[in-house]
C-alpha positions in Angstrom: -62.9 239.0 257.9 -64.7 242.2 258.8 -68.0 240.6 257.9 -67.3 237.8 260.1 -67.1 240.0 263.1 -70.2 241.9 262.6 -72.1 240.0 265.5 -69.2 240.5 267.7 -70.5 242.9 270.7 -67.5 244.3 273.0 -68.2 244.4 276.6 -65.8 246.6 278.1 -62.3 246.6 276.5 -61.1 243.0 277.0 -64.0 240.8 275.9 -66.4 240.3 273.1 -69.7 238.3 272.9 -71.2 236.9 270.0 -74.7 235.3 269.5 -75.1 232.9 266.7 -78.1 230.7 265.5 -77.9 226.9 266.2 -81.0 225.7 264.7 -84.2 227.2 263.3 -86.9 225.6 265.3 -89.6 223.7 263.5 -91.5 222.6 266.5 -95.3 223.0 266.4 -95.8 225.1 269.8 -99.5 226.0 270.2 -98.9 228.1 273.0 -96.3 230.6 274.1 -93.5 229.5 276.2 -94.6 231.8 279.2 -97.7 229.4 279.3 -95.5 226.3 279.8 -93.4 224.8 282.3 -90.1 224.4 280.5 -86.9 222.4 281.4 -84.0 222.3 279.1 -80.9 220.1 279.9 -77.3 221.4 279.8 -74.9 220.3 277.4 -77.0 220.7 274.2 -79.6 218.4 276.0 -83.4 218.0 275.2 -86.2 220.5 276.1 -89.2 219.6 278.1 -92.5 221.2 278.0 -95.5 220.8 280.0 -98.4 222.5 278.1 -101.7 223.8 279.8 -100.3 223.6 283.3 -102.9 224.0 286.2 -104.3 227.6 285.8 -107.2 229.0 287.1 -108.4 230.3 283.7 -108.2 226.8 282.1 -111.1 224.6 282.0 -110.5 221.7 284.7 -111.4 219.2 282.1 -108.4 219.8 279.8 -105.5 217.6 280.6 -101.8 219.0 280.1 -99.6 217.6 277.7 -96.0 216.7 278.4 -93.8 217.0 275.3 -90.0 216.5 274.9 -88.1 217.8 272.0 -84.4 217.8 270.8 -82.3 221.0 270.9 -83.3 221.3 267.1 -87.1 221.2 268.0 -87.6 217.5 266.8 -90.2 215.9 268.9 -88.9 212.8 270.9 -92.0 212.1 273.0 -95.4 213.3 273.9 -97.8 211.9 276.5 -101.1 213.1 278.2 -100.4 214.2 281.8 -102.7 211.8 284.0 -101.0 212.6 287.5 -101.2 215.4 289.9 -100.5 219.3 289.3 -96.9 219.8 288.4 -94.8 222.6 290.2 -91.5 222.2 288.4 -89.6 220.3 285.6 -86.0 219.7 285.5 -83.3 217.4 283.8 -81.0 215.1 285.9 -77.5 214.7 284.9 -78.5 211.1 283.1 -81.0 213.1 281.1 -84.0 211.9 283.0 -86.8 214.2 283.5 -87.9 215.0 286.8 -91.6 216.2 287.2 -92.0 217.8 290.9 -95.8 217.5 291.8 -97.7 219.7 294.2 -98.0 216.8 296.8 -94.3 216.0 296.9 -94.0 213.1 294.7 -91.2 213.3 292.0 -92.0 211.3 288.8 -88.9 210.2 286.5 -89.4 209.8 282.9 -87.0 208.8 280.2 -85.7 210.6 277.1 -88.6 209.1 275.1 -91.4 209.6 277.7 -91.3 206.1 279.2 -91.7 206.2 283.0 -88.8 205.1 285.1 -89.7 205.4 288.8 -90.9 207.8 291.5 -90.1 208.9 295.0 -91.5 211.2 297.8 -89.9 214.3 299.3 -91.6 213.2 302.6 -94.7 213.5 304.8 -94.0 217.0 305.8 -94.1 218.1 301.9 -97.1 216.1 301.3 -99.0 217.7 304.1 -97.8 221.2 303.5 -97.8 221.1 299.7 -95.1 222.4 297.3 -94.8 225.9 296.5 -91.6 225.8 294.5 -88.9 223.5 293.6 -85.3 223.6 292.0 -83.5 220.7 290.4 -79.7 221.2 290.8 -76.5 219.2 289.9 -73.5 218.7 292.2 -70.5 216.4 291.9 -72.4 213.6 293.6 -75.4 213.8 291.2 -78.6 215.4 290.6 -80.6 216.9 293.7 -84.1 218.3 294.3 -84.7 221.4 296.6 -88.6 221.8 297.7 -90.0 225.0 299.4 -93.4 223.9 301.1 -96.5 225.8 302.1 -95.1 226.1 305.5 -92.1 228.0 304.1 -89.7 225.3 305.1 -87.0 223.8 302.8 -86.5 220.2 302.1 -83.7 218.8 299.8 -81.9 215.6 298.8 -78.5 216.3 297.1 -78.6 213.0 295.1 -81.9 211.7 293.8 -80.1 208.3 293.0 -79.6 207.6 296.6 -82.4 209.6 298.2 -81.6 210.9 301.6 -84.0 213.9 302.6 -82.8 216.7 304.7 -84.9 219.4 306.3 -83.3 222.5 306.4 -83.6 224.8 309.4 -86.3 227.2 309.9 -85.9 230.8 308.8 -86.7 233.2 311.7 -89.9 235.2 311.2 -90.6 233.9 307.7 -94.5 234.3 307.2 -94.5 234.2 303.4 -92.6 233.0 300.4 -89.1 234.5 299.9 -88.9 236.8 296.9 -86.3 234.5 295.4 -84.0 231.7 296.6 -81.5 229.3 294.8 -79.4 226.3 295.9 -75.5 226.7 296.4 -72.9 223.9 296.7 -70.1 224.8 299.0 -67.5 222.5 300.4 -69.2 219.4 299.0 -72.7 220.3 300.7 -75.7 221.7 299.3 -77.0 225.0 300.8 -80.0 227.2 300.4 -79.6 230.9 299.6 -83.1 232.8 300.0 -83.9 236.5 300.1 -86.6 237.9 302.8 -87.1 241.6 301.8 -83.4 243.4 302.1 -82.0 240.4 304.0 -80.4 237.1 302.8 -80.2 233.9 304.7 -78.0 230.9 304.1 -79.2 227.7 305.3 -77.1 224.7 305.9 -77.9 221.2 307.4 -77.5 222.7 311.0 -78.4 226.4 311.1 -79.9 229.6 309.4 -77.2 232.4 309.1 -78.0 235.9 307.9 -75.4 237.0 305.1 -74.6 240.4 303.5 -73.0 240.9 300.0 -69.8 242.9 300.5 -70.1 246.2 298.5 -73.8 246.0 297.9 -75.1 249.5 296.7 -77.3 251.1 299.6 -81.1 251.6 299.3 -82.0 247.9 298.6 -85.3 246.9 300.1 -85.8 243.7 298.2 -83.9 241.1 296.1 -85.8 240.1 292.9 -83.7 237.6 291.3 -80.5 235.6 291.8 -78.4 233.4 289.8 -75.6 230.8 290.5 -72.9 230.1 288.1 -72.5 226.8 286.1 -69.7 225.7 288.5 -71.5 227.2 291.5 -68.5 229.6 292.2 -70.2 232.9 291.5 -73.5 234.4 292.5 -75.3 237.4 290.9 -78.2 239.3 292.9 -80.7 241.5 290.9 -82.0 244.3 293.4 -85.3 246.3 293.3 -83.0 249.4 292.8 -82.1 248.0 289.2 -78.5 247.3 290.6 -77.1 243.7 289.6 -74.4 242.6 292.2 -72.1 240.0 291.2 -69.6 238.2 293.4 -68.3 234.7 294.8 -71.1 232.4 296.0 -69.5 232.4 299.4 -70.4 236.0 299.5 -67.1 237.1 300.7 -66.0 238.9 297.6 -67.5 241.2 295.1 -66.6 241.2 291.6 -68.6 244.1 290.2 -71.9 245.8 290.5 -74.0 247.1 287.5 -76.8 249.5 287.2 -79.3 248.3 284.5 -81.7 251.3 285.0 -84.6 248.5 285.1 -86.5 247.9 288.3 -88.9 245.4 286.9 -88.1 241.9 287.8 -86.5 240.0 285.1 -87.8 236.7 283.8 -84.5 234.9 284.0 -80.9 235.6 285.0 -78.2 233.4 284.2 -74.3 233.3 284.0 -72.4 233.5 280.8 -68.7 232.7 281.4 -65.8 230.8 279.8 -63.5 228.2 281.5 -60.4 229.8 282.4 -61.7 233.2 281.6 -60.9 236.2 283.7 -64.3 237.9 282.5 -67.6 237.5 284.3 -70.7 238.4 282.7 -74.4 237.8 283.5 -77.5 237.7 281.0 -80.5 239.1 282.2 -83.8 238.6 280.3 -87.2 240.4 280.2 -90.3 240.1 278.0 -88.6 241.7 274.9 -85.0 242.5 276.1 -81.7 240.8 276.5 -78.8 242.3 278.6 -75.6 241.1 278.8 -73.9 242.9 282.0 -70.3 242.6 283.4 -67.4 244.4 284.9 -67.7 247.4 282.4 -69.8 250.7 282.4 -71.9 249.6 279.2 -73.9 246.5 278.6 -74.6 244.6 275.5 -78.5 244.6 274.5 -80.4 242.5 272.4 -84.0 242.8 271.2 -86.4 239.7 271.7 -88.9 239.3 269.1 -90.7 236.4 271.0 -90.7 234.4 274.1 -87.5 233.2 274.9 -86.1 230.7 277.4 -82.3 230.8 278.8 -80.3 227.8 279.3 -77.0 228.3 281.2 -74.0 226.2 280.0 -70.5 225.5 280.9 -69.3 228.1 278.4 -72.2 230.4 277.4 -75.8 230.6 277.2 -78.5 228.8 274.9 -81.3 231.0 274.1 -84.4 229.5 272.3 -87.8 230.7 271.4 -90.7 229.6 269.2 -88.7 229.9 266.0 -84.7 229.8 266.8 -82.4 228.5 269.1 -79.0 230.4 269.6 -76.0 230.2 271.4 -74.3 233.5 273.2 -70.8 233.2 274.6 -67.6 235.1 275.3 -65.5 235.2 272.1 -62.6 232.8 272.9 -59.1 234.2 273.0 -57.8 232.4 269.8 -60.5 233.5 267.7 -60.4 237.0 268.9 -56.7 237.1 268.1 -57.3 235.8 264.7 -60.4 237.6 263.5 -60.1 241.0 265.2 -60.0 243.8 262.9 -56.4 244.6 262.1 -55.0 242.0 263.9 -51.4 241.1 263.7 -51.6 238.1 265.7 -49.4 235.1 264.3 -52.5 233.0 263.8 -54.2 236.0 261.8 -51.1 236.3 259.6 -51.0 232.6 258.9 -54.6 232.6 257.9 -54.1 235.4 255.4 -50.9 233.8 254.2 -52.8 230.6 253.4 -55.8 232.4 251.6 -52.9 234.2 249.4 -51.3 231.0 248.7 -54.6 229.6 247.5 -54.8 232.6 245.2 -51.4 232.1 244.1 -50.1 235.5 245.4 -46.6 236.3 246.6 -48.2 238.1 249.6 -48.4 234.4 251.2 -44.6 234.5 251.1 -44.3 237.9 252.7 -46.8 236.9 255.4 -45.0 233.7 256.3 -41.6 235.4 256.3 -43.0 237.8 258.7 -44.1 235.0 261.0 -40.8 233.0 260.7 -38.7 236.1 261.5 -40.7 236.5 264.7 -40.3 232.9 265.5 -44.0 232.3 266.0 -44.9 230.1 263.4 -45.5 227.2 266.1 -47.9 229.5 268.0 -49.4 230.7 264.8 -50.5 226.9 263.9 -51.7 226.1 267.5 -53.9 229.3 267.5 -55.6 228.3 264.2 -56.1 224.7 265.8 -57.5 226.0 268.7 -59.7 228.4 266.9 -61.0 225.8 264.6 -62.4 223.9 267.7 -64.4 227.0 268.9 -66.1 227.5 265.2 -69.6 226.3 264.8 -69.5 226.9 261.0 -67.7 223.8 259.3 -66.6 226.2 256.4 -64.6 228.3 259.2 -63.4 225.2 260.6 -62.0 224.1 257.4 -60.5 227.4 256.7 -58.4 227.6 260.0 -57.6 224.1 259.6 -56.2 224.4 256.3 -54.1 227.3 257.7 -52.8 225.1 260.4 -52.0 222.4 257.9 -50.3 225.0 255.7 -48.1 226.5 258.5 -47.2 222.9 259.6 -45.2 222.3 256.4 -42.9 224.8 257.2 -41.8 223.2 260.8 -39.5 220.5 261.2 -40.6 219.3 264.4 -44.4 220.0 265.0 -46.3 217.1 266.8 -49.2 216.2 264.6 -51.4 214.8 267.5 -53.2 218.1 268.3 -54.1 218.6 264.7 -55.2 215.2 264.3 -57.2 215.2 267.4 -59.0 218.4 266.7 -60.0 217.1 263.1 -61.5 213.9 264.8 -63.3 215.9 267.6 -64.8 218.5 265.1 -65.9 215.7 262.8 -67.8 214.2 265.7 -69.1 217.6 266.8 -70.3 218.3 263.4 -72.0 214.9 263.2 -74.1 215.4 266.4 -74.8 219.1 265.7 -76.8 218.0 262.6 -80.4 219.0 262.8 -81.6 215.6 262.9 -79.5 214.8 265.8 -79.9 218.0 267.6 -77.1 218.0 270.2 -75.3 221.3 269.7 -72.4 220.8 272.0 -69.5 223.2 271.9 -65.9 222.0 271.9 -65.5 223.0 275.7 -68.5 221.1 276.5 -67.6 218.0 274.4 -64.2 217.9 276.3 -65.9 218.2 279.8 -68.4 215.9 278.9 -66.2 213.1 277.7 -66.9 210.8 274.7 -68.1 208.0 276.8 -70.8 210.1 278.3 -71.4 211.4 274.6 -72.0 207.7 273.5 -74.3 207.1 276.3 -76.4 210.0 275.3 -76.5 208.8 271.6 -77.7 205.5 272.9 -80.3 207.0 274.9 -81.7 208.7 271.8 -81.5 205.5 270.1 -79.0 206.7 267.5 -77.2 203.5 267.4 -75.6 203.6 264.0 -74.2 207.1 264.6 -72.8 205.9 268.0 -71.1 202.8 266.3 -69.7 205.1 263.5 -68.1 207.3 266.0 -66.4 204.3 267.9 -65.0 203.0 264.8 -63.9 206.4 263.5 -62.1 207.2 266.8 -60.9 203.3 267.0 -62.2 203.1 270.6 -62.0 199.7 272.3 -64.6 197.4 271.4 -65.5 196.5 275.0 -65.9 200.6 275.7 -67.2 201.2 272.2 -69.1 199.0 269.6 -69.9 196.1 271.9 -71.2 198.5 274.9 -73.6 200.2 272.0 -74.5 197.0 270.3 -75.6 195.4 274.0 -77.7 198.6 274.4 -79.2 198.2 271.0 -80.0 194.6 271.8 -81.6 195.6 275.0 -83.9 198.1 273.1 -84.7 195.4 270.3 -86.1 192.9 272.8 -88.7 195.7 273.9 -90.3 195.7 270.2 -93.0 193.4 270.8 -94.5 193.6 267.4 -91.7 191.2 266.2 -91.8 187.5 266.9 -89.3 186.2 269.3 -87.8 184.0 266.8 -86.8 186.8 264.5 -85.7 189.2 267.4 -83.2 186.5 268.9 -82.0 185.8 265.3 -81.4 189.4 264.6 -79.8 190.1 267.7 -77.4 186.9 267.2 -76.7 188.0 263.5 -75.6 191.5 264.5 -73.7 190.5 267.9 -72.2 187.1 267.1 -69.5 186.5 269.4 -68.6 190.1 269.9 -66.3 190.5 273.0 -67.9 192.3 276.0 -71.4 191.7 275.1 -73.2 189.5 277.5 -76.4 187.6 276.2 -77.6 186.9 279.8 -77.9 190.7 280.4 -79.9 190.9 277.2 -82.2 187.9 278.1 -82.7 189.5 281.3 -83.9 192.8 279.8 -86.4 190.5 277.6 -87.7 188.5 280.7 -88.1 192.1 282.4 -90.3 193.1 279.5 -92.3 189.9 279.8 -90.8 187.9 276.9 -89.8 184.8 278.6 -89.5 182.6 275.5 -87.3 185.1 273.9 -84.9 185.3 277.0 -84.6 181.5 276.8 -83.8 181.7 272.9 -81.3 184.3 273.9 -79.7 182.5 276.5 -78.8 179.6 274.1 -76.2 182.0 272.6 -74.6 182.7 276.0 -71.5 180.7 276.4 -71.1 181.0 280.1 -73.3 178.7 282.1 -72.7 180.4 285.2 -74.7 183.5 283.5 -77.3 181.0 282.0 -78.3 179.3 285.0 -79.3 182.2 287.6 -81.7 183.9 285.1 -83.2 180.4 284.1 -83.9 179.9 287.8 -85.0 183.5 288.1 -87.6 182.5 285.2 -88.7 179.3 287.1 -87.0 177.2 284.4 -85.4 175.1 286.9 -85.2 171.7 285.0 -83.6 173.4 282.1 -81.4 175.2 284.5 -80.5 172.0 285.8 -79.3 170.8 282.5 -77.1 173.8 281.5 -75.6 173.3 284.9 -74.9 169.8 284.3 -73.3 170.4 280.8 -71.0 173.2 282.3 -69.5 170.5 284.5 -69.5 173.0 287.5 -70.4 171.0 290.6 -71.1 174.3 292.5 -73.6 175.4 290.0 -75.3 172.0 290.0 -75.5 172.2 293.8 -77.3 175.8 293.3 -79.8 174.5 291.1 -80.5 171.3 293.3 -80.9 173.5 296.2 -83.4 175.6 294.3 -85.3 172.7 293.0 -85.8 171.2 296.2 -87.2 174.4 297.6 -89.5 174.8 294.5 -90.7 171.3 294.0 -92.6 168.6 296.1 -90.5 165.8 297.3 -91.8 163.2 295.0 -91.4 165.4 291.7 -87.8 166.4 293.2 -86.6 162.6 293.3 -88.2 162.0 289.9 -86.2 164.8 288.4 -83.0 163.4 290.0 -83.6 160.0 288.7 -83.7 161.5 285.0 -80.2 163.1 285.8 -77.8 160.8 287.2 -74.8 163.1 287.6 -77.2 165.5 289.5 -78.3 162.4 291.7 -74.7 161.3 292.5 -74.0 165.0 293.5 -77.1 165.2 295.7 -76.3 161.9 297.5 -72.7 163.2 298.2 -74.6 166.4 299.6 -77.0 164.4 301.7 -74.3 162.2 303.2 -72.8 165.3 305.0 -76.0 167.4 305.5 -79.3 165.6 305.3 -79.1 161.8 306.1 -82.8 161.0 306.3 -83.3 162.5 302.8 -80.2 160.0 301.5 -82.4 157.0 303.3 -85.5 158.1 301.4 -83.4 158.1 298.0 -82.2 154.7 298.5 -85.6 153.5 299.4 -87.0 154.9 296.3 -84.2 153.6 294.3 -84.6 150.2 295.7 -80.9 150.4 296.3 -80.6 148.0 299.2 -76.9 147.7 299.2 -76.5 151.3 299.7 -79.3 151.3 302.2 -77.6 148.5 304.2 -74.3 150.5 304.3 -76.6 153.7 305.4 -78.0 151.6 308.5 -74.3 150.5 309.2 -72.9 154.2 309.4 -76.4 155.2 311.2 -75.5 152.5 313.8 -72.3 154.3 314.6 -73.1 157.9 314.1 -76.3 158.4 315.4 -77.2 155.9 318.1 -75.7 155.7 321.6 -77.9 153.1 323.1 -77.0 149.3 322.3 -80.6 148.6 321.5 -80.9 151.3 318.8 -77.5 150.3 317.5 -78.7 146.7 317.3 -81.9 147.7 315.6 -79.9 149.6 313.0 -77.6 146.8 312.4 -80.8 144.4 312.1 -82.1 146.7 309.4 -78.8 146.9 307.5 -78.7 142.8 307.7 -82.4 142.8 306.1 -81.2 145.3 303.5 -78.0 143.3 302.7 -80.1 140.0 302.3 -82.5 141.8 299.8 -79.5 143.0 298.1 -78.3 139.3 298.0 -75.1 140.2 299.8 -74.9 137.2 302.1 -71.4 138.0 303.2 -72.2 141.5 304.6 -75.5 140.2 305.8 -73.6 137.4 307.8 -70.9 140.0 309.1 -73.7 142.5 310.3 -75.3 139.7 312.3 -71.7 138.7 313.9 -71.6 142.5 314.7 -74.9 142.4 316.4 -73.9 139.2 318.4 -70.4 140.9 319.4 -72.3 144.1 320.5 -74.7 142.1 322.8 -71.7 140.0 324.1 -69.6 143.1 324.8 -72.6 144.8 326.8 -72.8 141.5 328.6 -69.2 141.5 329.5 -69.3 145.0 330.6 -72.1 144.3 333.1 -70.4 141.3 334.3 -66.9 142.3 334.5 -66.8 146.1 334.2 -64.3 147.9 332.1 -65.0 148.9 328.4 -65.8 146.4 325.8 -68.3 147.9 323.7 -67.3 149.1 320.4 -63.9 147.1 320.3 -63.3 144.9 317.6 -63.3 141.1 318.0 -59.5 140.8 318.2 -59.4 143.7 320.9 -62.1 142.2 322.8 -60.2 138.8 323.0 -56.9 140.7 323.9 -58.7 142.8 326.7 -60.2 139.7 328.3 -56.6 138.0 328.2 -55.2 141.0 329.7 -58.0 140.9 332.4 -57.1 137.5 333.4 -60.2 135.8 331.8 -58.5 133.5 329.4 -61.4 131.0 329.6 -63.8 133.6 328.4 -61.5 134.7 325.8 -61.2 131.1 324.6 -65.0 130.6 324.6 -65.3 134.0 322.7 -62.9 132.6 320.2 -64.8 129.4 319.6 -68.2 131.1 319.6 -66.8 133.5 316.6 -64.6 130.7 315.2 -61.3 132.5 315.7 -58.8 130.3 314.0 -56.4 128.7 316.5 -53.4 130.6 314.9 -54.9 133.8 315.5 -56.1 133.1 319.0 -52.6 131.9 319.9 -51.1 135.1 318.5 -53.4 137.2 320.5 -52.9 135.4 323.7 -49.3 135.4 323.1 -49.0 139.1 322.8 -51.5 140.0 325.6 -49.6 137.8 328.0 -46.1 139.2 327.0 -47.5 142.7 327.5 -48.4 141.7 331.0 -45.2 140.2 331.6 -46.8 136.9 333.2 -44.1 134.9 332.0 -45.6 131.9 334.1 -48.9 131.9 332.4 -47.2 132.2 329.3 -45.0 129.1 330.0 -48.0 127.2 330.9 -50.0 128.4 327.9 -47.0 127.1 325.6 -47.2 123.8 327.3 -50.9 123.5 327.2 -50.9 121.9 323.7 -48.6 121.9 320.7 -48.4 125.5 319.5 -49.9 126.0 316.0 -47.8 128.9 315.3 -44.4 127.3 316.4 -42.3 128.6 319.2 -40.1 131.0 317.4 -42.8 133.8 317.9 -42.4 133.0 321.5 -38.8 133.8 321.3 -39.4 136.8 319.1 -42.0 138.3 321.7 -39.9 137.7 324.6 -36.8 139.3 322.9 -39.1 142.3 322.2 -39.8 142.6 325.9 -36.0 142.5 326.4 -36.4 139.2 328.4 -33.6 136.9 327.1 -34.0 134.5 329.9 -37.6 133.4 328.8 -36.6 133.6 325.2 -33.8 131.0 325.8 -36.6 128.7 327.3 -38.5 128.7 324.0 -35.5 128.7 321.8 -34.7 125.0 322.6 -38.4 124.1 321.6 -38.3 125.6 317.9 -38.1 123.4 315.0 -35.0 122.6 313.0 -36.0 124.7 310.2 -36.0 127.9 312.4 -33.6 126.8 315.2 -30.7 128.9 313.8 -32.8 132.0 313.6 -34.1 131.6 317.4 -30.5 131.0 318.4 -29.3 134.2 317.1 -32.3 136.0 318.5 -31.0 135.0 321.9 -27.3 135.7 320.9 -26.1 132.1 321.4 -24.1 132.5 318.0 -21.8 129.5 318.6 -24.5 126.8 319.2 -26.2 128.6 316.1 -23.2 128.0 314.0 -23.1 124.3 315.0 -26.7 123.7 314.0 -26.0 125.5 310.9 -22.8 123.4 310.0 -25.0 120.3 311.0 -27.7 121.2 308.5 -25.1 122.0 306.0 -27.2 124.8 304.9 -25.4 127.7 303.0 -28.1 130.5 303.8 -27.8 129.5 307.5 -24.1 129.7 307.6 -24.3 133.1 305.7 -26.7 134.5 308.1 -24.6 133.3 311.3 -21.6 134.9 309.4 -23.4 138.2 309.6 -23.8 137.8 313.3 -20.1 137.3 313.7 -19.1 140.7 314.7 -17.0 140.8 317.7 -13.6 139.3 318.5 -15.5 136.7 320.8 -17.0 135.3 317.6 -13.8 134.9 315.6 -13.4 131.3 316.3 -17.1 130.6 315.4 -16.3 132.4 312.1 -13.2 130.3 311.4 -15.1 127.2 312.2 -17.7 128.0 309.6 -15.1 128.7 307.0 -13.4 125.2 307.7 -16.8 123.7 307.4 -17.4 125.3 304.0 -13.8 124.2 303.0 -14.4 120.6 303.7 -17.8 120.9 301.9 -16.3 121.9 298.9 -13.5 119.3 299.0 -16.1 116.5 299.3 
């Protein structure tokens, strides 16, 4: 245990810092890091080096090389830089490399050197060129801050949603500031810069001079500044050799340290642990590394070669030509367990477990001591927590064995934390492997989340490892395996050295019907890579037609899209394709395509009936569908035309079409309608009133109501209206007019073809009993009883029914005998029935 703490370095009385090796770097660097632009992504991310940057001593013909390595030094990408001079490199939160050029253009590359996109920081930056740049991270995303040759600042807080902001001018600034950085306060990005002994804070509205509280006197310049990983704290290195540390708001001072070195450092970064009260800053010079904090002494390391510092959530990564190390504050749990002569419960439990393995009775003594103090649960928790912060697997196992040993003597210790830690450490050890090269700590892993870690493995194309982690952690398929397989398929379609058939088959064999995987998304990626045939093959595996059709239309495979839409039975989808085809094809080809798809043709006709009548007419003409064409002209004559001449012309076209369709009935009916329209117009001209668009019956009725009975009879003869129908029409019309005299004349004009009962009924409907009785006497014997009952003559109706000896008529009369006055009539009927029965 004493040996284990040999690399622990105390900073004051309350904290230890240790530095251990992550990887031995095997990268083949031909130049020193000082001669390269360097950018390393946080959370164990990749390292980018731009070799041979534009320097005066370099030959103009030598092009720089951009190389990307994993954190373990394995090459991921290498490309010859063919664009303009680069001022700064940086990584976004999505692990995209941002290359800021001198002209203000930012080029964005993927982890494997694939070009993604570019954007400009504005015309002002283009005109004044870029002096310096910073890539920073906020809760909104990754941002870029630019210092131009005019000593003005421009920034965008989120490169994913580019909104440029020009910062206010600094009064009297004639040269570049000695140092500057970005701060994030109240969800807004600010610029802090040093001009001589003065500090200025730039926000979107103003430039404010600020003064750090408690700063040592005699400062004439600030040489370096650093903001913490969480943007909560700030460190300032002055030309007097003092390092001031305080809050990023510059309202509170934490401490100040005199390092007795006035030379400007190469780098200065914060080294702090989440939820720790200790604050420390790491300062690097050419061959010296110093850790300073709120303590009179510092921790110093000798640097054997050029090194680069990468601030992390809970420490600092330090890589050089040959090694990659991690410097951090020793966590409390580890300190309590491994500190020399520690009597913490976790330390005693670890010793007890070791003695147990030696079969020593001391194991029982240690265990009893912990139990007597009632600290066994705390001891188990300490060992579990400390295991998470250990980098070496052997120490992890030792601590977890101690925790497992202690759990055996606890009745109700929940196993969740132990099981979860075992799972997390297995995942961390897998990704820390040299060939993977993601040296995440436990704190970083928890902050990053498993979903983001899986995304990063996918970015590195480590699909098997990502799937194994999903299966090991039993993540839901949609969030885990399915998502990763979809990414793998999208990468697979980019392999242009494999045939379309083989790629499609391999993807289908691997994915099958995996839930959450969309073949249309994979096909879209294939189409984006210029592999249209592969995209079509992949769409064959897509079960949802709604996903197939839009992509087929985008690929200009409209006829295939139409077939798929028809197969789906979704009419909305078919309409979508039809409208697309209509805009894409010429009229003739479009109609020919429809003729080969009866369902589509039918749906398009329905659409045209409501939206495009002329197109519908063309469809009927092309198909020689004369019946429907005739019906079309009929509808057009009513819907479109107002002039009689136009309507008659449309009806004539309809009649011609019906003749061609050999539908003589429809043709004759159409011709009759044409005659009626002409006659109605003539009647309007001669008699006034409204006749056009009335039916034949309504026309006759209107004429009768207008007192033009002769015209009505002539119209009936012209259109061969049967006598019965004509009599009904005149009877109804005259009754409505209550022209009883004319009605009586009409009834006597000749024998009624409809009988006289209708006259009785119509008169009673008009509540004219007097007129009704006139016609009741003229009703034939078979309807006499009904007529007499209608006019209320029950007694006479009874006499007629008895005379006819008709049982049905007798029953009908009895049903009308309701009052006392009809009692005699009812008795009379009953006697007649009795006599009939005797006979």
